[in-house]
mmCIF file of the N, C-alpha and C atoms, coordinates in Angstrom:
data_MODEL
# 
_entry.id   MODEL 
# 
loop_
_atom_site.group_PDB 
_atom_site.id 
_atom_site.type_symbol 
_atom_site.label_atom_id 
_atom_site.label_alt_id 
_atom_site.label_comp_id 
_atom_site.label_asym_id 
_atom_site.label_entity_id 
_atom_site.label_seq_id 
_atom_site.pdbx_PDB_ins_code 
_atom_site.Cartn_x 
_atom_site.Cartn_y 
_atom_site.Cartn_z 
_atom_site.occupancy 
_atom_site.B_iso_or_equiv 
_atom_site.pdbx_formal_charge 
_atom_site.auth_seq_id 
_atom_site.auth_comp_id 
_atom_site.auth_asym_id 
_atom_site.auth_atom_id 
_atom_site.pdbx_PDB_model_num 
ATOM 1   N N  . MET A 1 1  ? 76.360  118.787 80.117  1.00 0.00 ? 1  MET A N  1 
ATOM 2   C CA . MET A 1 1  ? 75.416  118.416 81.126  1.00 0.00 ? 1  MET A CA 1 
ATOM 3   C C  . MET A 1 1  ? 74.020  118.855 80.693  1.00 0.00 ? 1  MET A C  1 
ATOM 4   N N  . ARG A 1 2  ? 73.091  117.964 80.816  1.00 0.00 ? 2  ARG A N  1 
ATOM 5   C CA . ARG A 1 2  ? 71.726  118.260 80.412  1.00 0.00 ? 2  ARG A CA 1 
ATOM 6   C C  . ARG A 1 2  ? 70.917  118.708 81.623  1.00 0.00 ? 2  ARG A C  1 
ATOM 7   N N  . TYR A 1 3  ? 70.239  119.822 81.512  1.00 0.00 ? 3  TYR A N  1 
ATOM 8   C CA . TYR A 1 3  ? 69.428  120.320 82.615  1.00 0.00 ? 3  TYR A CA 1 
ATOM 9   C C  . TYR A 1 3  ? 67.966  119.982 82.372  1.00 0.00 ? 3  TYR A C  1 
ATOM 10  N N  . HIS A 1 4  ? 67.301  119.686 83.453  1.00 0.00 ? 4  HIS A N  1 
ATOM 11  C CA . HIS A 1 4  ? 65.876  119.406 83.398  1.00 0.00 ? 4  HIS A CA 1 
ATOM 12  C C  . HIS A 1 4  ? 65.162  120.545 84.117  1.00 0.00 ? 4  HIS A C  1 
ATOM 13  N N  . PHE A 1 5  ? 64.097  121.013 83.518  1.00 0.00 ? 5  PHE A N  1 
ATOM 14  C CA . PHE A 1 5  ? 63.380  122.120 84.145  1.00 0.00 ? 5  PHE A CA 1 
ATOM 15  C C  . PHE A 1 5  ? 62.796  121.683 85.478  1.00 0.00 ? 5  PHE A C  1 
ATOM 16  N N  . PHE A 1 6  ? 62.169  120.541 85.489  1.00 0.00 ? 6  PHE A N  1 
ATOM 17  C CA . PHE A 1 6  ? 61.662  119.985 86.742  1.00 0.00 ? 6  PHE A CA 1 
ATOM 18  C C  . PHE A 1 6  ? 62.435  118.712 87.034  1.00 0.00 ? 6  PHE A C  1 
ATOM 19  N N  . GLY A 1 7  ? 62.966  118.613 88.211  1.00 0.00 ? 7  GLY A N  1 
ATOM 20  C CA . GLY A 1 7  ? 63.710  117.421 88.587  1.00 0.00 ? 7  GLY A CA 1 
ATOM 21  C C  . GLY A 1 7  ? 65.156  117.745 88.870  1.00 0.00 ? 7  GLY A C  1 
ATOM 22  N N  . LEU A 1 8  ? 65.857  116.751 89.303  1.00 0.00 ? 8  LEU A N  1 
ATOM 23  C CA . LEU A 1 8  ? 67.249  116.918 89.693  1.00 0.00 ? 8  LEU A CA 1 
ATOM 24  C C  . LEU A 1 8  ? 68.176  116.478 88.579  1.00 0.00 ? 8  LEU A C  1 
ATOM 25  N N  . ALA A 1 9  ? 69.332  117.132 88.501  1.00 0.00 ? 9  ALA A N  1 
ATOM 26  C CA . ALA A 1 9  ? 70.358  116.726 87.543  1.00 0.00 ? 9  ALA A CA 1 
ATOM 27  C C  . ALA A 1 9  ? 70.881  115.356 87.966  1.00 0.00 ? 9  ALA A C  1 
ATOM 28  N N  . PRO A 1 10 ? 71.325  114.536 87.025  1.00 0.00 ? 10 PRO A N  1 
ATOM 29  C CA . PRO A 1 10 ? 71.781  113.178 87.356  1.00 0.00 ? 10 PRO A CA 1 
ATOM 30  C C  . PRO A 1 10 ? 72.892  113.125 88.413  1.00 0.00 ? 10 PRO A C  1 
ATOM 31  N N  . ASP A 1 11 ? 73.867  114.048 88.344  1.00 0.00 ? 11 ASP A N  1 
ATOM 32  C CA . ASP A 1 11 ? 74.947  114.013 89.336  1.00 0.00 ? 11 ASP A CA 1 
ATOM 33  C C  . ASP A 1 11 ? 74.454  114.399 90.728  1.00 0.00 ? 11 ASP A C  1 
ATOM 34  N N  . TYR A 1 12 ? 73.490  115.302 90.807  1.00 0.00 ? 12 TYR A N  1 
ATOM 35  C CA . TYR A 1 12 ? 72.923  115.666 92.106  1.00 0.00 ? 12 TYR A CA 1 
ATOM 36  C C  . TYR A 1 12 ? 72.115  114.503 92.661  1.00 0.00 ? 12 TYR A C  1 
ATOM 37  N N  . ARG A 1 13 ? 71.392  113.837 91.804  1.00 0.00 ? 13 ARG A N  1 
ATOM 38  C CA . ARG A 1 13 ? 70.570  112.700 92.217  1.00 0.00 ? 13 ARG A CA 1 
ATOM 39  C C  . ARG A 1 13 ? 71.428  111.589 92.827  1.00 0.00 ? 13 ARG A C  1 
ATOM 40  N N  . LEU A 1 14 ? 72.578  111.315 92.214  1.00 0.00 ? 14 LEU A N  1 
ATOM 41  C CA . LEU A 1 14 ? 73.491  110.301 92.729  1.00 0.00 ? 14 LEU A CA 1 
ATOM 42  C C  . LEU A 1 14 ? 73.981  110.674 94.127  1.00 0.00 ? 14 LEU A C  1 
ATOM 43  N N  . GLY A 1 15 ? 74.395  111.925 94.304  1.00 0.00 ? 15 GLY A N  1 
ATOM 44  C CA . GLY A 1 15 ? 74.858  112.386 95.618  1.00 0.00 ? 15 GLY A CA 1 
ATOM 45  C C  . GLY A 1 15 ? 73.764  112.313 96.665  1.00 0.00 ? 15 GLY A C  1 
ATOM 46  N N  . LEU A 1 16 ? 72.552  112.678 96.279  1.00 0.00 ? 16 LEU A N  1 
ATOM 47  C CA . LEU A 1 16 ? 71.406  112.620 97.192  1.00 0.00 ? 16 LEU A CA 1 
ATOM 48  C C  . LEU A 1 16 ? 71.171  111.190 97.657  1.00 0.00 ? 16 LEU A C  1 
ATOM 49  N N  . HIS A 1 17 ? 71.189  110.253 96.731  1.00 0.00 ? 17 HIS A N  1 
ATOM 50  C CA . HIS A 1 17 ? 70.921  108.861 97.089  1.00 0.00 ? 17 HIS A CA 1 
ATOM 51  C C  . HIS A 1 17 ? 72.084  108.244 97.884  1.00 0.00 ? 17 HIS A C  1 
ATOM 52  N N  . GLU A 1 18 ? 73.301  108.714 97.671  1.00 0.00 ? 18 GLU A N  1 
ATOM 53  C CA . GLU A 1 18 ? 74.422  108.267 98.509  1.00 0.00 ? 18 GLU A CA 1 
ATOM 54  C C  . GLU A 1 18 ? 74.230  108.752 99.942  1.00 0.00 ? 18 GLU A C  1 
ATOM 55  N N  . GLU A 1 19 ? 73.763  110.001 100.099 1.00 0.00 ? 19 GLU A N  1 
ATOM 56  C CA . GLU A 1 19 ? 73.503  110.534 101.433 1.00 0.00 ? 19 GLU A CA 1 
ATOM 57  C C  . GLU A 1 19 ? 72.355  109.790 102.104 1.00 0.00 ? 19 GLU A C  1 
ATOM 58  N N  . ILE A 1 20 ? 71.313  109.490 101.358 1.00 0.00 ? 20 ILE A N  1 
ATOM 59  C CA . ILE A 1 20 ? 70.175  108.744 101.909 1.00 0.00 ? 20 ILE A CA 1 
ATOM 60  C C  . ILE A 1 20 ? 70.641  107.370 102.374 1.00 0.00 ? 20 ILE A C  1 
ATOM 61  N N  . PHE A 1 21 ? 71.406  106.687 101.541 1.00 0.00 ? 21 PHE A N  1 
ATOM 62  C CA . PHE A 1 21 ? 71.917  105.368 101.916 1.00 0.00 ? 21 PHE A CA 1 
ATOM 63  C C  . PHE A 1 21 ? 72.773  105.457 103.173 1.00 0.00 ? 21 PHE A C  1 
ATOM 64  N N  . SER A 1 22 ? 73.682  106.427 103.210 1.00 0.00 ? 22 SER A N  1 
ATOM 65  C CA . SER A 1 22 ? 74.583  106.549 104.356 1.00 0.00 ? 22 SER A CA 1 
ATOM 66  C C  . SER A 1 22 ? 73.822  106.761 105.650 1.00 0.00 ? 22 SER A C  1 
ATOM 67  N N  . LEU A 1 23 ? 72.840  107.654 105.638 1.00 0.00 ? 23 LEU A N  1 
ATOM 68  C CA . LEU A 1 23 ? 72.091  107.904 106.863 1.00 0.00 ? 23 LEU A CA 1 
ATOM 69  C C  . LEU A 1 23 ? 71.240  106.710 107.268 1.00 0.00 ? 23 LEU A C  1 
ATOM 70  N N  . CYS A 1 24 ? 70.630  106.049 106.314 1.00 0.00 ? 24 CYS A N  1 
ATOM 71  C CA . CYS A 1 24 ? 69.793  104.893 106.648 1.00 0.00 ? 24 CYS A CA 1 
ATOM 72  C C  . CYS A 1 24 ? 70.649  103.717 107.110 1.00 0.00 ? 24 CYS A C  1 
ATOM 73  N N  . TYR A 1 25 ? 71.768  103.466 106.451 1.00 0.00 ? 25 TYR A N  1 
ATOM 74  C CA . TYR A 1 25 ? 72.600  102.303 106.762 1.00 0.00 ? 25 TYR A CA 1 
ATOM 75  C C  . TYR A 1 25 ? 73.441  102.537 108.017 1.00 0.00 ? 25 TYR A C  1 
ATOM 76  N N  . TYR A 1 26 ? 74.212  103.620 108.028 1.00 0.00 ? 26 TYR A N  1 
ATOM 77  C CA . TYR A 1 26 ? 75.112  103.864 109.142 1.00 0.00 ? 26 TYR A CA 1 
ATOM 78  C C  . TYR A 1 26 ? 74.410  104.507 110.327 1.00 0.00 ? 26 TYR A C  1 
ATOM 79  N N  . GLY A 1 27 ? 73.212  105.027 110.110 1.00 0.00 ? 27 GLY A N  1 
ATOM 80  C CA . GLY A 1 27 ? 72.420  105.569 111.210 1.00 0.00 ? 27 GLY A CA 1 
ATOM 81  C C  . GLY A 1 27 ? 71.768  104.482 112.034 1.00 0.00 ? 27 GLY A C  1 
ATOM 82  N N  . LYS A 1 28 ? 71.977  103.224 111.643 1.00 0.00 ? 28 LYS A N  1 
ATOM 83  C CA . LYS A 1 28 ? 71.518  102.037 112.363 1.00 0.00 ? 28 LYS A CA 1 
ATOM 84  C C  . LYS A 1 28 ? 70.035  102.088 112.707 1.00 0.00 ? 28 LYS A C  1 
ATOM 85  N N  . GLY A 1 29 ? 69.224  102.398 111.718 1.00 0.00 ? 29 GLY A N  1 
ATOM 86  C CA . GLY A 1 29 ? 67.788  102.358 111.917 1.00 0.00 ? 29 GLY A CA 1 
ATOM 87  C C  . GLY A 1 29 ? 67.191  103.635 112.480 1.00 0.00 ? 29 GLY A C  1 
ATOM 88  N N  . GLY A 1 30 ? 67.995  104.648 112.657 1.00 0.00 ? 30 GLY A N  1 
ATOM 89  C CA . GLY A 1 30 ? 67.490  105.900 113.204 1.00 0.00 ? 30 GLY A CA 1 
ATOM 90  C C  . GLY A 1 30 ? 66.696  106.717 112.193 1.00 0.00 ? 30 GLY A C  1 
ATOM 91  N N  . PHE A 1 31 ? 66.871  106.405 110.916 1.00 0.00 ? 31 PHE A N  1 
ATOM 92  C CA . PHE A 1 31 ? 66.198  107.144 109.849 1.00 0.00 ? 31 PHE A CA 1 
ATOM 93  C C  . PHE A 1 31 ? 65.564  106.179 108.861 1.00 0.00 ? 31 PHE A C  1 
ATOM 94  N N  . THR A 1 32 ? 64.450  106.591 108.289 1.00 0.00 ? 32 THR A N  1 
ATOM 95  C CA . THR A 1 32 ? 63.866  105.845 107.186 1.00 0.00 ? 32 THR A CA 1 
ATOM 96  C C  . THR A 1 32 ? 64.183  106.589 105.898 1.00 0.00 ? 32 THR A C  1 
ATOM 97  N N  . TRP A 1 33 ? 64.004  105.911 104.782 1.00 0.00 ? 33 TRP A N  1 
ATOM 98  C CA . TRP A 1 33 ? 64.283  106.528 103.487 1.00 0.00 ? 33 TRP A CA 1 
ATOM 99  C C  . TRP A 1 33 ? 63.426  107.774 103.298 1.00 0.00 ? 33 TRP A C  1 
ATOM 100 N N  . ASP A 1 34 ? 62.143  107.683 103.617 1.00 0.00 ? 34 ASP A N  1 
ATOM 101 C CA . ASP A 1 34 ? 61.233  108.824 103.437 1.00 0.00 ? 34 ASP A CA 1 
ATOM 102 C C  . ASP A 1 34 ? 61.636  110.020 104.296 1.00 0.00 ? 34 ASP A C  1 
ATOM 103 N N  . GLU A 1 35 ? 62.058  109.748 105.529 1.00 0.00 ? 35 GLU A N  1 
ATOM 104 C CA . GLU A 1 35 ? 62.469  110.840 106.420 1.00 0.00 ? 35 GLU A CA 1 
ATOM 105 C C  . GLU A 1 35 ? 63.690  111.556 105.866 1.00 0.00 ? 35 GLU A C  1 
ATOM 106 N N  . VAL A 1 36 ? 64.682  110.792 105.440 1.00 0.00 ? 36 VAL A N  1 
ATOM 107 C CA . VAL A 1 36 ? 65.916  111.403 104.937 1.00 0.00 ? 36 VAL A CA 1 
ATOM 108 C C  . VAL A 1 36 ? 65.649  112.158 103.645 1.00 0.00 ? 36 VAL A C  1 
ATOM 109 N N  . TYR A 1 37 ? 64.835  111.592 102.768 1.00 0.00 ? 37 TYR A N  1 
ATOM 110 C CA . TYR A 1 37 ? 64.539  112.234 101.479 1.00 0.00 ? 37 TYR A CA 1 
ATOM 111 C C  . TYR A 1 37 ? 63.854  113.580 101.671 1.00 0.00 ? 37 TYR A C  1 
ATOM 112 N N  . SER A 1 38 ? 63.008  113.675 102.693 1.00 0.00 ? 38 SER A N  1 
ATOM 113 C CA . SER A 1 38 ? 62.258  114.916 102.891 1.00 0.00 ? 38 SER A CA 1 
ATOM 114 C C  . SER A 1 38 ? 62.972  115.914 103.804 1.00 0.00 ? 38 SER A C  1 
ATOM 115 N N  . LEU A 1 39 ? 64.129  115.542 104.349 1.00 0.00 ? 39 LEU A N  1 
ATOM 116 C CA . LEU A 1 39 ? 64.882  116.474 105.192 1.00 0.00 ? 39 LEU A CA 1 
ATOM 117 C C  . LEU A 1 39 ? 65.416  117.639 104.361 1.00 0.00 ? 39 LEU A C  1 
ATOM 118 N N  . PRO A 1 40 ? 65.446  118.830 104.940 1.00 0.00 ? 40 PRO A N  1 
ATOM 119 C CA . PRO A 1 40 ? 66.136  119.935 104.264 1.00 0.00 ? 40 PRO A CA 1 
ATOM 120 C C  . PRO A 1 40 ? 67.621  119.603 104.141 1.00 0.00 ? 40 PRO A C  1 
ATOM 121 N N  . VAL A 1 41 ? 68.243  120.122 103.117 1.00 0.00 ? 41 VAL A N  1 
ATOM 122 C CA . VAL A 1 41 ? 69.640  119.787 102.823 1.00 0.00 ? 41 VAL A CA 1 
ATOM 123 C C  . VAL A 1 41 ? 70.541  120.077 104.022 1.00 0.00 ? 41 VAL A C  1 
ATOM 124 N N  . HIS A 1 42 ? 70.381  121.228 104.663 1.00 0.00 ? 42 HIS A N  1 
ATOM 125 C CA . HIS A 1 42 ? 71.283  121.563 105.769 1.00 0.00 ? 42 HIS A CA 1 
ATOM 126 C C  . HIS A 1 42 ? 71.133  120.586 106.937 1.00 0.00 ? 42 HIS A C  1 
ATOM 127 N N  . LEU A 1 43 ? 69.946  120.071 107.199 1.00 0.00 ? 43 LEU A N  1 
ATOM 128 C CA . LEU A 1 43 ? 69.768  119.079 108.266 1.00 0.00 ? 43 LEU A CA 1 
ATOM 129 C C  . LEU A 1 43 ? 70.329  117.723 107.855 1.00 0.00 ? 43 LEU A C  1 
ATOM 130 N N  . ARG A 1 44 ? 70.128  117.346 106.605 1.00 0.00 ? 44 ARG A N  1 
ATOM 131 C CA . ARG A 1 44 ? 70.663  116.070 106.124 1.00 0.00 ? 44 ARG A CA 1 
ATOM 132 C C  . ARG A 1 44 ? 72.185  116.056 106.236 1.00 0.00 ? 44 ARG A C  1 
ATOM 133 N N  . ARG A 1 45 ? 72.820  117.150 105.848 1.00 0.00 ? 45 ARG A N  1 
ATOM 134 C CA . ARG A 1 45 ? 74.275  117.243 105.942 1.00 0.00 ? 45 ARG A CA 1 
ATOM 135 C C  . ARG A 1 45 ? 74.733  117.247 107.393 1.00 0.00 ? 45 ARG A C  1 
ATOM 136 N N  . PHE A 1 46 ? 73.972  117.910 108.271 1.00 0.00 ? 46 PHE A N  1 
ATOM 137 C CA . PHE A 1 46 ? 74.301  117.918 109.697 1.00 0.00 ? 46 PHE A CA 1 
ATOM 138 C C  . PHE A 1 46 ? 74.314  116.492 110.240 1.00 0.00 ? 46 PHE A C  1 
ATOM 139 N N  . TYR A 1 47 ? 73.263  115.720 109.947 1.00 0.00 ? 47 TYR A N  1 
ATOM 140 C CA . TYR A 1 47 ? 73.183  114.353 110.444 1.00 0.00 ? 47 TYR A CA 1 
ATOM 141 C C  . TYR A 1 47 ? 74.266  113.456 109.837 1.00 0.00 ? 47 TYR A C  1 
ATOM 142 N N  . ILE A 1 48 ? 74.592  113.672 108.587 1.00 0.00 ? 48 ILE A N  1 
ATOM 143 C CA . ILE A 1 48 ? 75.668  112.904 107.962 1.00 0.00 ? 48 ILE A CA 1 
ATOM 144 C C  . ILE A 1 48 ? 76.988  113.185 108.671 1.00 0.00 ? 48 ILE A C  1 
ATOM 145 N N  . ASN A 1 49 ? 77.261  114.439 108.977 1.00 0.00 ? 49 ASN A N  1 
ATOM 146 C CA . ASN A 1 49 ? 78.491  114.785 109.687 1.00 0.00 ? 49 ASN A CA 1 
ATOM 147 C C  . ASN A 1 49 ? 78.508  114.184 111.093 1.00 0.00 ? 49 ASN A C  1 
ATOM 148 N N  . GLN A 1 50 ? 77.355  114.139 111.763 1.00 0.00 ? 50 GLN A N  1 
ATOM 149 C CA . GLN A 1 50 ? 77.287  113.545 113.096 1.00 0.00 ? 50 GLN A CA 1 
ATOM 150 C C  . GLN A 1 50 ? 77.572  112.045 113.033 1.00 0.00 ? 50 GLN A C  1 
ATOM 151 N N  . VAL A 1 51 ? 76.996  111.365 112.054 1.00 0.00 ? 51 VAL A N  1 
ATOM 152 C CA . VAL A 1 51 ? 77.246  109.931 111.899 1.00 0.00 ? 51 VAL A CA 1 
ATOM 153 C C  . VAL A 1 51 ? 78.721  109.697 111.585 1.00 0.00 ? 51 VAL A C  1 
ATOM 154 N N  . LYS A 1 52 ? 79.287  110.545 110.737 1.00 0.00 ? 52 LYS A N  1 
ATOM 155 C CA . LYS A 1 52 ? 80.702  110.417 110.379 1.00 0.00 ? 52 LYS A CA 1 
ATOM 156 C C  . LYS A 1 52 ? 81.591  110.593 111.608 1.00 0.00 ? 52 LYS A C  1 
ATOM 157 N N  . LYS A 1 53 ? 81.305  111.601 112.442 1.00 0.00 ? 53 LYS A N  1 
ATOM 158 C CA . LYS A 1 53 ? 82.085  111.823 113.660 1.00 0.00 ? 53 LYS A CA 1 
ATOM 159 C C  . LYS A 1 53 ? 81.982  110.620 114.590 1.00 0.00 ? 53 LYS A C  1 
ATOM 160 N N  . ALA A 1 54 ? 80.777  110.103 114.774 1.00 0.00 ? 54 ALA A N  1 
ATOM 161 C CA . ALA A 1 54 ? 80.577  108.956 115.661 1.00 0.00 ? 54 ALA A CA 1 
ATOM 162 C C  . ALA A 1 54 ? 81.348  107.745 115.169 1.00 0.00 ? 54 ALA A C  1 
ATOM 163 N N  . MET A 1 55 ? 81.345  107.507 113.866 1.00 0.00 ? 55 MET A N  1 
ATOM 164 C CA . MET A 1 55 ? 82.077  106.370 113.309 1.00 0.00 ? 55 MET A CA 1 
ATOM 165 C C  . MET A 1 55 ? 83.586  106.555 113.471 1.00 0.00 ? 55 MET A C  1 
ATOM 166 N N  . GLU A 1 56 ? 84.080  107.774 113.274 1.00 0.00 ? 56 GLU A N  1 
ATOM 167 C CA . GLU A 1 56 ? 85.504  108.038 113.444 1.00 0.00 ? 56 GLU A CA 1 
ATOM 168 C C  . GLU A 1 56 ? 85.930  107.822 114.894 1.00 0.00 ? 56 GLU A C  1 
ATOM 169 N N  . GLU A 1 57 ? 85.105  108.283 115.848 1.00 0.00 ? 57 GLU A N  1 
ATOM 170 C CA . GLU A 1 57 ? 85.412  108.084 117.261 1.00 0.00 ? 57 GLU A CA 1 
ATOM 171 C C  . GLU A 1 57 ? 85.404  106.596 117.618 1.00 0.00 ? 57 GLU A C  1 
ATOM 172 N N  . LYS A 1 58 ? 84.435  105.860 117.083 1.00 0.00 ? 58 LYS A N  1 
ATOM 173 C CA . LYS A 1 58 ? 84.357  104.423 117.342 1.00 0.00 ? 58 LYS A CA 1 
ATOM 174 C C  . LYS A 1 58 ? 85.592  103.722 116.787 1.00 0.00 ? 58 LYS A C  1 
ATOM 175 N N  . ASN A 1 59 ? 85.986  104.056 115.552 1.00 0.00 ? 59 ASN A N  1 
ATOM 176 C CA . ASN A 1 59 ? 87.177  103.451 114.948 1.00 0.00 ? 59 ASN A CA 1 
ATOM 177 C C  . ASN A 1 59 ? 88.434  103.781 115.735 1.00 0.00 ? 59 ASN A C  1 
ATOM 178 N N  . LYS A 1 60 ? 88.536  105.024 116.202 1.00 0.00 ? 60 LYS A N  1 
ATOM 179 C CA . LYS A 1 60 ? 89.703  105.427 116.978 1.00 0.00 ? 60 LYS A CA 1 
ATOM 180 C C  . LYS A 1 60 ? 89.750  104.649 118.297 1.00 0.00 ? 60 LYS A C  1 
ATOM 181 N N  . ALA A 1 61 ? 88.621  104.487 118.964 1.00 0.00 ? 61 ALA A N  1 
ATOM 182 C CA . ALA A 1 61 ? 88.571  103.729 120.216 1.00 0.00 ? 61 ALA A CA 1 
ATOM 183 C C  . ALA A 1 61 ? 88.940  102.268 119.977 1.00 0.00 ? 61 ALA A C  1 
ATOM 184 N N  . GLU A 1 62 ? 88.464  101.696 118.879 1.00 0.00 ? 62 GLU A N  1 
ATOM 185 C CA . GLU A 1 62 ? 88.802  100.309 118.554 1.00 0.00 ? 62 GLU A CA 1 
ATOM 186 C C  . GLU A 1 62 ? 90.291  100.152 118.277 1.00 0.00 ? 62 GLU A C  1 
ATOM 187 N N  . GLN A 1 63 ? 90.877  101.102 117.556 1.00 0.00 ? 63 GLN A N  1 
ATOM 188 C CA . GLN A 1 63 ? 92.310  101.046 117.265 1.00 0.00 ? 63 GLN A CA 1 
ATOM 189 C C  . GLN A 1 63 ? 93.121  101.155 118.556 1.00 0.00 ? 63 GLN A C  1 
ATOM 190 N N  . THR A 1 64 ? 92.696  102.038 119.456 1.00 0.00 ? 64 THR A N  1 
ATOM 191 C CA . THR A 1 64 ? 93.386  102.193 120.737 1.00 0.00 ? 64 THR A CA 1 
ATOM 192 C C  . THR A 1 64 ? 93.303  100.902 121.538 1.00 0.00 ? 64 THR A C  1 
ATOM 193 N N  . GLU A 1 65 ? 92.134  100.306 121.570 1.00 0.00 ? 65 GLU A N  1 
ATOM 194 C CA . GLU A 1 65 ? 91.942  99.054  122.303 1.00 0.00 ? 65 GLU A CA 1 
ATOM 195 C C  . GLU A 1 65 ? 92.775  97.927  121.692 1.00 0.00 ? 65 GLU A C  1 
ATOM 196 N N  . MET A 1 66 ? 92.827  97.856  120.368 1.00 0.00 ? 66 MET A N  1 
ATOM 197 C CA . MET A 1 66 ? 93.619  96.818  119.707 1.00 0.00 ? 66 MET A CA 1 
ATOM 198 C C  . MET A 1 66 ? 95.111  96.997  119.987 1.00 0.00 ? 66 MET A C  1 
ATOM 199 N N  . SER A 1 67 ? 95.566  98.250  120.016 1.00 0.00 ? 67 SER A N  1 
ATOM 200 C CA . SER A 1 67 ? 96.993  98.481  120.263 1.00 0.00 ? 67 SER A CA 1 
ATOM 201 C C  . SER A 1 67 ? 97.375  98.105  121.693 1.00 0.00 ? 67 SER A C  1 
ATOM 202 N N  . LYS A 1 68 ? 96.432  98.176  122.634 1.00 0.00 ? 68 LYS A N  1 
ATOM 203 C CA . LYS A 1 68 ? 96.708  97.767  124.013 1.00 0.00 ? 68 LYS A CA 1 
ATOM 204 C C  . LYS A 1 68 ? 96.932  96.257  124.105 1.00 0.00 ? 68 LYS A C  1 
ATOM 205 N N  . HIS A 1 69 ? 96.228  95.518  123.289 1.00 0.00 ? 69 HIS A N  1 
ATOM 206 C CA . HIS A 1 69 ? 96.276  94.065  123.352 1.00 0.00 ? 69 HIS A CA 1 
ATOM 207 C C  . HIS A 1 69 ? 97.168  93.439  122.289 1.00 0.00 ? 69 HIS A C  1 
ATOM 208 N N  . LYS A 1 70 ? 97.918  94.256  121.623 1.00 0.00 ? 70 LYS A N  1 
ATOM 209 C CA . LYS A 1 70 ? 98.770  93.759  120.546 1.00 0.00 ? 70 LYS A CA 1 
ATOM 210 C C  . LYS A 1 70 ? 99.894  92.916  121.133 1.00 0.00 ? 70 LYS A C  1 
ATOM 211 N N  . VAL A 1 71 ? 100.105 91.758  120.557 1.00 0.00 ? 71 VAL A N  1 
ATOM 212 C CA . VAL A 1 71 ? 101.161 90.856  121.012 1.00 0.00 ? 71 VAL A CA 1 
ATOM 213 C C  . VAL A 1 71 ? 102.367 91.060  120.110 1.00 0.00 ? 71 VAL A C  1 
ATOM 214 N N  . ASN A 1 72 ? 103.498 91.252  120.746 1.00 0.00 ? 72 ASN A N  1 
ATOM 215 C CA . ASN A 1 72 ? 104.727 91.397  119.968 1.00 0.00 ? 72 ASN A CA 1 
ATOM 216 C C  . ASN A 1 72 ? 105.211 90.011  119.563 1.00 0.00 ? 72 ASN A C  1 
ATOM 217 N N  . MET A 1 73 ? 105.269 89.787  118.305 1.00 0.00 ? 73 MET A N  1 
ATOM 218 C CA . MET A 1 73 ? 105.715 88.503  117.779 1.00 0.00 ? 73 MET A CA 1 
ATOM 219 C C  . MET A 1 73 ? 107.233 88.521  117.688 1.00 0.00 ? 73 MET A C  1 
ATOM 220 N N  . PRO A 1 74 ? 107.877 87.418  118.061 1.00 0.00 ? 74 PRO A N  1 
ATOM 221 C CA . PRO A 1 74 ? 109.338 87.377  117.951 1.00 0.00 ? 74 PRO A CA 1 
ATOM 222 C C  . PRO A 1 74 ? 109.761 87.394  116.486 1.00 0.00 ? 74 PRO A C  1 
ATOM 223 N N  . THR A 1 75 ? 110.882 87.980  116.241 1.00 0.00 ? 75 THR A N  1 
ATOM 224 C CA . THR A 1 75 ? 111.410 88.001  114.876 1.00 0.00 ? 75 THR A CA 1 
ATOM 225 C C  . THR A 1 75 ? 112.532 86.982  114.775 1.00 0.00 ? 75 THR A C  1 
ATOM 226 N N  . PHE A 1 76 ? 112.563 86.313  113.694 1.00 0.00 ? 76 PHE A N  1 
ATOM 227 C CA . PHE A 1 76 ? 113.578 85.299  113.461 1.00 0.00 ? 76 PHE A CA 1 
ATOM 228 C C  . PHE A 1 76 ? 114.433 85.742  112.291 1.00 0.00 ? 76 PHE A C  1 
ATOM 229 N N  . SER A 1 77 ? 115.711 85.517  112.442 1.00 0.00 ? 77 SER A N  1 
ATOM 230 C CA . SER A 1 77 ? 116.605 85.867  111.345 1.00 0.00 ? 77 SER A CA 1 
ATOM 231 C C  . SER A 1 77 ? 117.189 84.595  110.767 1.00 0.00 ? 77 SER A C  1 
ATOM 232 N N  . LYS A 1 78 ? 117.590 84.694  109.531 1.00 0.00 ? 78 LYS A N  1 
ATOM 233 C CA . LYS A 1 78 ? 118.227 83.542  108.895 1.00 0.00 ? 78 LYS A CA 1 
ATOM 234 C C  . LYS A 1 78 ? 119.629 83.406  109.486 1.00 0.00 ? 78 LYS A C  1 
ATOM 235 N N  . SER A 1 79 ? 119.881 82.270  110.008 1.00 0.00 ? 79 SER A N  1 
ATOM 236 C CA . SER A 1 79 ? 121.215 82.005  110.541 1.00 0.00 ? 79 SER A CA 1 
ATOM 237 C C  . SER A 1 79 ? 121.718 80.707  109.923 1.00 0.00 ? 79 SER A C  1 
ATOM 238 N N  . SER A 1 80 ? 122.454 79.984  110.684 1.00 0.00 ? 80 SER A N  1 
ATOM 239 C CA . SER A 1 80 ? 123.009 78.732  110.149 1.00 0.00 ? 80 SER A CA 1 
ATOM 240 C C  . SER A 1 80 ? 121.918 77.709  109.943 1.00 0.00 ? 80 SER A C  1 
ATOM 241 N N  . PRO A 1 81 ? 122.144 76.747  109.052 1.00 0.00 ? 81 PRO A N  1 
ATOM 242 C CA . PRO A 1 81 ? 121.152 75.712  108.811 1.00 0.00 ? 81 PRO A CA 1 
ATOM 243 C C  . PRO A 1 81 ? 120.954 74.847  110.063 1.00 0.00 ? 81 PRO A C  1 
ATOM 244 N N  . PRO A 1 82 ? 119.801 74.224  110.191 1.00 0.00 ? 82 PRO A N  1 
ATOM 245 C CA . PRO A 1 82 ? 119.566 73.404  111.385 1.00 0.00 ? 82 PRO A CA 1 
ATOM 246 C C  . PRO A 1 82 ? 120.506 72.214  111.442 1.00 0.00 ? 82 PRO A C  1 
ATOM 247 N N  . ARG A 1 83 ? 120.814 71.772  112.647 1.00 0.00 ? 83 ARG A N  1 
ATOM 248 C CA . ARG A 1 83 ? 121.710 70.621  112.837 1.00 0.00 ? 83 ARG A CA 1 
ATOM 249 C C  . ARG A 1 83 ? 120.944 69.344  112.638 1.00 0.00 ? 83 ARG A C  1 
ATOM 250 N N  . ARG A 1 84 ? 121.650 68.344  112.118 1.00 0.00 ? 84 ARG A N  1 
ATOM 251 C CA . ARG A 1 84 ? 121.015 67.040  111.900 1.00 0.00 ? 84 ARG A CA 1 
ATOM 252 C C  . ARG A 1 84 ? 121.537 66.042  112.840 1.00 0.00 ? 84 ARG A C  1 
# 
């Protein structure tokens, strides 16, 4: 791994930009790129965890709602050939 005296290591940079994308995209317009980039790390991680929790709760509610409306499809078994 190559270290730079000034600047971020490539693997850290990738993680940072993934976090920026996640907050801007899944935060539904609540954050701009500049705001997220300048956030302290502990606040950025806090907001990422909040967005993650909200998405998990939304997915769980959707799954619960879908299971309420699930239609049981009849099952057919192979039996005798059709009559002619």
